[in-house]
C-alpha positions in Angstrom: 0.0 0.1 0.1 1.1 3.2 -0.8 0.9 6.8 0.6 0.5 10.1 -1.0 2.8 12.5 -0.3 1.6 15.8 1.5 1.7 18.9 -1.2 0.9 21.4 1.4 2.8 23.3 4.2 -0.9 22.8 5.8 -0.6 19.3 6.1 -1.4 17.9 9.5 2.2 17.0 10.1 3.8 20.6 9.0 0.7 22.8 10.3 2.1 24.0 14.0 5.7 24.8 12.3 4.0 26.2 9.3 1.6 28.6 11.8 5.1 29.3 13.8 7.5 30.0 10.9 3.8 32.7 9.6 3.8 34.2 13.3 7.6 35.2 13.2 7.9 36.1 9.6 4.7 38.0 10.2 6.3 39.9 13.2 8.9 40.8 10.9 6.4 42.3 8.2 4.5 44.4 10.7 7.7 46.0 11.5 9.1 46.1 8.0 6.2 48.0 6.9 5.1 50.0 9.6 8.9 51.0 9.6 8.1 52.6 6.0 5.2 54.4 7.0 6.2 55.8 10.4 10.1 56.7 9.4 9.3 60.2 7.5 7.7 61.3 10.9 10.3 60.0 12.9 13.5 61.9 10.8 11.2 64.8 11.0 10.6 65.0 15.1 14.7 63.7 15.4 15.5 66.7 13.5 16.9 64.3 10.9 15.4 64.4 7.8 18.7 65.1 5.9 19.8 61.5 6.8 16.7 60.0 6.1 18.4 56.6 4.9 20.2 56.2 7.6 17.5 54.1 9.3 17.3 52.2 6.5 21.0 51.8 5.7 22.3 50.9 9.4 19.2 48.3 9.8 20.7 46.7 6.5 24.3 46.7 7.4 23.4 44.9 10.7 21.3 42.3 8.4 24.2 41.4 6.8 26.1 40.7 9.8 23.1 38.0 10.6 23.0 36.3 8.0 26.8 35.5 8.4 26.2 34.8 11.6 23.5 32.4 10.5 25.3 31.2 8.0 28.3 30.0 10.5 26.5 29.3 13.5 23.8 27.5 12.0 25.9 24.5 11.4 27.2 24.6 14.7 24.6 25.4 17.1 20.8 24.0 17.6 18.4 26.3 15.8 16.6 26.6 18.9 19.1 29.3 19.9 19.3 30.9 16.6 15.5 31.4 16.6 15.6 32.8 20.0 18.3 34.6 19.6 16.5 36.4 16.4 13.5 37.2 18.7 15.7 38.7 21.6 17.7 41.2 19.2 14.2 42.2 17.5 12.8 43.0 21.0 15.9 44.8 22.2 16.1 46.8 19.2 12.6 47.6 19.2 13.0 48.7 22.7 15.8 50.9 22.1 13.8 52.8 19.2 10.8 53.6 21.2 13.2 55.3 23.5 15.2 56.7 21.0 15.7 60.6 21.7 18.6 60.9 18.8 19.5 59.8 15.8 22.5 57.9 17.2 20.5 55.6 19.3 17.6 55.2 16.6 20.6 53.7 14.4 21.9 51.4 17.1 18.1 49.9 17.6 17.4 49.6 13.7 20.8 47.9 13.8 20.0 45.4 16.3 16.3 45.2 14.6 18.4 44.3 11.3 20.9 41.6 12.6 17.8 39.8 13.8 16.1 40.0 10.2 19.6 38.8 8.8 18.9 35.7 11.5 15.7 35.2 10.4 15.8 35.4 6.8 18.9 32.7 6.5 17.0 30.4 9.5 13.5 30.8 7.7 15.1 29.2 4.1 17.0 26.6 6.7 13.6 25.6 7.6 11.9 25.0 4.1 14.9 23.3 2.7 15.1 20.6 5.5 11.3 20.6 6.8 9.4 20.2 3.6 10.1 17.8 0.6 11.2 19.2 -2.5 7.5 18.9 -4.1 6.2 21.3 -1.2 8.7 24.0 -1.4 7.3 26.3 -4.1 4.1 26.5 -1.7 6.1 27.0 1.1 8.2 29.8 0.1 4.8 31.7 -1.0 4.0 30.8 1.9 6.7 33.4 3.7 5.2 35.7 1.2 1.9 35.2 2.3 2.9 35.7 6.3 3.4 39.6 5.1 -0.6 39.7 3.8 -2.1 40.5 6.8 0.8 42.7 8.5 0.6 44.7 5.0 -3.4 45.0 5.2 -3.5 46.5 8.6 0.0 47.4 9.5 -0.1 51.0 7.9 -3.3 52.0 9.1 -2.6 50.6 12.9 1.2 52.7 12.6 -0.9 55.6 11.0 -3.2 55.5 14.1 -1.1 54.8 16.6 0.9 57.7 15.6 -2.1 59.9 15.3 -3.5 59.0 18.7 -0.2 57.8 20.9 3.3 58.6 19.7 5.6 56.7 16.5 7.2 55.5 19.7 4.1 53.2 20.8 4.9 51.0 17.0 7.9 50.1 18.2 7.1 49.2 21.9 4.7 47.0 20.9 7.2 44.5 19.0 8.4 42.3 22.2 4.6 42.0 22.8 3.6 40.5 19.3 7.0 38.2 20.0 4.9 35.7 21.8 3.1 34.0 19.6 5.7 32.4 17.7 7.6 32.2 21.1 5.0 29.6 21.9 4.7 27.9 18.4 7.7 27.7 16.8 10.6 27.2 19.4 8.7 23.6 20.3 9.0 22.4 16.7 12.7 23.6 15.9 13.7 21.3 18.7 12.4 18.3 16.3 14.8 19.0 13.4 17.4 17.2 12.7 21.3 19.0 12.9 22.3 20.6 10.0 25.4 19.1 7.5 27.1 21.6 5.4 29.3 21.5 2.6 30.8 24.9 2.8 34.6 24.9 2.8 35.1 28.5 3.7 36.2 28.5 7.7 34.4 30.5 9.8 36.5 33.2 10.9 37.2 34.4 7.2 33.8 34.6 6.7 33.7 36.7 9.9 36.7 39.0 8.4 34.6 39.5 5.0 31.5 40.5 6.7 33.6 43.2 8.6 35.5 44.2 5.5 31.5 44.4 3.9 30.5 46.7 6.4 33.4 48.8 6.4 32.9 49.7 2.8 29.3 50.3 3.1 29.7 52.7 5.9 32.5 54.5 3.8 29.5 53.8 0.9 27.1 55.6 3.5 29.9 58.9 4.6 30.5 59.7 0.7 26.6 59.5 -0.3 25.6 61.3 3.0 28.0 64.1 2.1 26.3 65.0 -1.0 25.5 68.7 -1.3 28.8 69.5 1.1 31.3 67.8 -1.2 32.1 68.3 -4.9 29.9 65.3 -6.7 33.3 64.5 -8.0 34.9 63.9 -4.5 31.5 62.1 -3.8 31.9 59.9 -6.9 35.3 59.2 -5.9 34.3 58.2 -2.3 31.6 55.8 -3.3 33.2 53.9 -6.3 36.4 53.2 -3.6 34.1 52.0 -1.2 32.3 49.9 -3.9 35.4 48.3 -5.0 36.2 47.3 -1.2 32.5 45.7 -0.8 33.1 43.7 -4.3 36.6 42.5 -2.5 34.6 41.2 0.5 32.3 39.1 -1.6 35.1 36.7 -2.6 34.5 35.2 0.7 30.6 35.3 1.1 29.2 34.5 -2.4 29.6 32.2 -4.7 32.2 32.1 -7.6 31.4 34.2 -10.4 28.8 36.6 -8.2 30.3 39.4 -9.3 29.8 38.3 -13.3 26.3 36.6 -12.6 27.8 33.6 -13.5 25.1 31.1 -15.5 23.4 29.0 -12.5 23.7 29.7 -8.8 26.0 32.4 -8.8 23.6 33.9 -11.0 20.6 33.1 -9.3 22.3 34.9 -6.1 23.4 38.1 -7.9 20.1 38.5 -9.3 18.6 38.9 -6.2 20.5 41.7 -5.1 19.9 43.7 -8.3 16.0 43.0 -7.9 16.2 44.2 -4.4 18.0 47.0 -4.9 15.1 48.2 -8.0 12.4 47.3 -6.2 13.2 48.1 -2.2 15.5 51.4 -3.6 12.5 52.6 -5.2 9.7 51.7 -2.5 11.8 53.6 0.5 10.4 56.6 -1.2 6.9 56.0 -1.9 5.8 57.0 1.2 8.1 59.9 1.2 7.1 61.8 -1.9 3.5 60.9 -0.8 3.4 62.8 2.2 5.4 65.1 0.6 2.4 65.6 -1.9 0.0 65.8 1.3 -1.0 62.2 1.6 -1.9 61.2 5.4 0.7 58.9 7.1 -2.2 56.2 6.8 -2.9 56.5 3.2 0.9 56.3 2.4 1.3 53.5 4.3 -1.5 52.1 2.7 0.4 51.8 -0.7 2.9 49.5 0.8 0.0 47.5 2.2 -1.4 46.9 -0.9 1.3 45.8 -2.7 1.9 43.5 0.2 -0.9 41.6 -0.8 -0.3 41.4 -4.5 3.4 40.2 -3.5 1.7 37.1 -2.1 -0.6 36.8 -4.8 2.5 36.8 -7.8 4.2 34.0 -5.0 0.7 31.9 -5.3 0.9 32.6 -8.9 4.6 31.2 -9.2 3.4 28.1 -7.0 0.4 27.2 -9.1 0.5 23.9 -11.1 -1.7 25.2 -13.6 0.9 27.5 -15.0 3.6 26.0 -16.9 6.2 28.7 -17.6 9.4 27.7 -17.4 11.7 29.6 -13.8 13.0 32.2 -16.7 9.7 33.5 -17.9 8.9 34.1 -13.9 12.0 35.6 -13.9 12.2 37.8 -16.9 8.4 38.8 -17.3 8.0 39.4 -13.3 11.2 42.0 -14.0 9.5 43.9 -16.6 6.4 44.2 -14.8 8.8 45.7 -12.2 10.9 48.0 -14.5 7.0 49.4 -16.1 5.9 49.9 -12.6 8.2 52.1 -11.4 8.8 54.3 -14.9 5.1 54.8 -14.3 5.2 56.0 -10.1 6.4 59.5 -11.5 3.4 59.7 -13.4 1.1 58.4 -10.3 3.1 60.7 -7.4 4.1 63.4 -8.7 1.8 64.6 -11.8 -1.7 63.5 -10.3 -4.1 66.1 -9.6 -4.5 65.7 -5.8 -3.3 63.9 -3.0 -5.8 61.6 -3.2 -5.8 60.7 -7.1 -1.9 60.6 -6.3 -2.2 57.8 -3.5 -5.0 55.5 -5.5 -2.5 55.6 -8.7 0.5 54.9 -6.8 -1.3 52.1 -4.9 -2.5 50.2 -8.2 1.0 51.1 -9.9 3.1 50.2 -7.0 0.7 46.8 -6.5 1.8 45.5 -10.2 5.4 46.1 -9.3 4.9 44.0 -6.4 3.1 41.1 -8.1 6.0 40.8 -10.3 8.3 40.7 -7.9 6.1 38.3 -6.1 6.7 35.9 -8.7 10.8 36.8 -8.7 11.6 35.5 -5.3 10.1 32.3 -4.6 11.3 31.6 -7.8 14.6 32.4 -7.2 13.8 30.5 -3.8 13.3 27.5 -5.2 16.6 27.8 -7.9 18.6 28.1 -5.0 17.5 25.4 -3.4 17.9 22.7 -6.0 21.2 23.4 -7.0 22.3 24.5 -3.4 25.2 22.2 -1.3 25.2 23.8 2.1 21.5 25.2 2.8 22.5 27.3 5.4 25.6 29.0 3.5 23.6 29.5 0.2 20.5 30.7 1.7 22.9 33.1 3.7 24.7 34.1 0.3 21.0 35.0 -1.2 19.8 37.0 1.7 23.2 39.0 1.8 22.9 39.6 -1.8 19.6 41.0 -1.1 20.3 43.5 2.2 23.6 44.4 -0.3 21.2 45.3 -2.9 18.6 48.0 -0.6 22.0 49.1 0.8 24.0 50.3 -2.1 20.8 51.2 -4.2 19.6 53.3 -1.1 22.4 54.7 -0.5 23.4 55.9 -4.1 19.9 57.0 -4.2 19.9 58.6 -0.9 23.0 60.6 -2.1 20.1 62.6 -4.7 17.7 63.3 -1.9 21.0 64.9 0.6 22.3 67.1 -2.0 19.2 68.4 -2.6 18.0 68.9 1.2 21.8 69.9 2.0 21.2 73.0 -0.5 17.8 74.0 -0.3 16.8 72.7 -3.3 14.4 69.6 -2.6 10.8 69.0 -4.6 9.4 66.7 -6.2 11.3 66.1 -8.9 14.1 64.9 -7.0 11.8 61.5 -6.8 11.6 60.9 -10.3 15.5 61.1 -10.6 15.7 58.9 -8.1 13.2 56.1 -9.5 15.1 56.8 -13.0 18.1 55.2 -11.3 16.3 52.1 -9.7 14.8 51.5 -13.4 18.3 51.0 -14.4 18.8 48.7 -11.9 15.7 46.6 -12.9 17.2 46.6 -16.3 20.6 45.1 -15.6 18.8 42.5 -13.1 16.6 41.7 -16.8 19.6 40.9 -18.4 21.4 38.3 -15.3 18.0 36.6 -15.3 19.2 35.5 -18.7 21.7 33.5 -17.3 19.4 31.4 -14.4 18.8 28.4 -14.5 15.7 27.3 -17.2 13.7 24.6 -15.5 9.7 24.0 -15.6 7.9 24.9 -13.2 
C-alpha cells in the first residue's frame, strides 16, 4: 500500500511548524511595513530628515552581519538557539528605538532589528529546505510571502493610527509583546529538526573578516553619499567608487564564485536577487515620503505599501500554481519587466496626479503591479537556490546577503540625490523622478542577469 505525500505546508504533520513560521515572519512583516510608514515622522521628530536613509541603511548593514552569523552558526549550534537569538535581538532593538531621543540611538536600535532580520531570513530558508519535501517547497516559499499579507493590510493603518493617537514610539514598543505567539508556537517544533549538514568549505573566521570588510565598505559608501551637497560630486563619486571596490572584494568569501559577473547557475541566482532588491526596495523606500510631500496622510501613504504586500503574495501564489506552465526563467523575466514598467510609471502617479487622493490611489495600483512581479521572482529564485545548493545554510545566507547588499547600495546611491537636495535647499518633487529613473536602471541590469539563470520547468 502506498501513501500519498502531502503537497501542502498546511498538511497535518507540518501545520504547527508552518503556523509558527508564519507568525514570526508576520512580526517582521509588521515591523517592516510600519517602519516604512512612520519613518518620515520619526526623521522629522528627531530633526534628521537630511539623513533619512540612515534608518534603512543601518538596518541593512546589521542584517548582513546577522546573515553571516546565521550562515556560520546554523552549522554549529541548534536552530532553537539561533531562532531565540533572532527574537531577542528584535525585541531589544524595538525597545531601544521606542525610547530613542537622538538619531544615534535610533541607528543602534535599527541595527539590532536588522541583525535579527538577517538571522531570520536565513533560518527560514534552512527550515524550508530541511523540513519540507521538494515538491512542497514552492508553496512553502509562497507561504513566507503570504505571511506579509495581513501585516501589509493592517500594518500601515494601525501604525498611522498609533502615530495619530499616541506616538510613533508606540509602534516599536509594541513589537516585544507580539513576539509571544511565535515564541510559543515555533520553538517547540524547531527542536525536532535534525542538525544541519554543511558542505561549505569557507572557514568561519574568513567569513567574519569578510563581513567586517563588507560593512566597512558600506559604512564608507554611506559616509561618501551622505556628503552629497557638501562635497563636490566628483569627490562623492570617488569616495563611492572606492567603497564599492572594498564591498566587491569582500564578496569573494561570502558569495558563490562568479557572483560579481552573474556566472550562469547559482552565482546568477544570487546576483539577481541583489539586483531585484536594489530596484524594488530602493524605489519603495521613497514612496511614502514622496506621497506625504504631496499632502497624503501617513496612514494613506502606508496603505500603498499594504496593497503591495497583498499583490506580492498573489504573485508568489501564481508562481506556485501547478496550472501555470511557465519556465523559471519566464517567471523571472516577466516579473522583472512588470517591475520596471511600474517604476517608470510611478512619477506620473505620484508627482503629476491632480490631487493627493488621486496620487495615492494611482501609486497604489502601479506599485501593486511591481509587487506582483517581484512576488513571482523571489520564490522562483528560492526554488532555484534550494535545487542547486550544497549547503542550505551557507547558500541561503549568500542570497539573503545579496538582497540586503542590493538594498543598501541602491538606497545609498539614490539617497545621495535626496541628501544633496535637502542640504542645498533645492528639494522638490522632481527629485523623486530622478531617483526612480536610477532604480529603473537597476531593474534593466537585473533583466539582463535573469538570462543566466536556470530554465527548469515549474
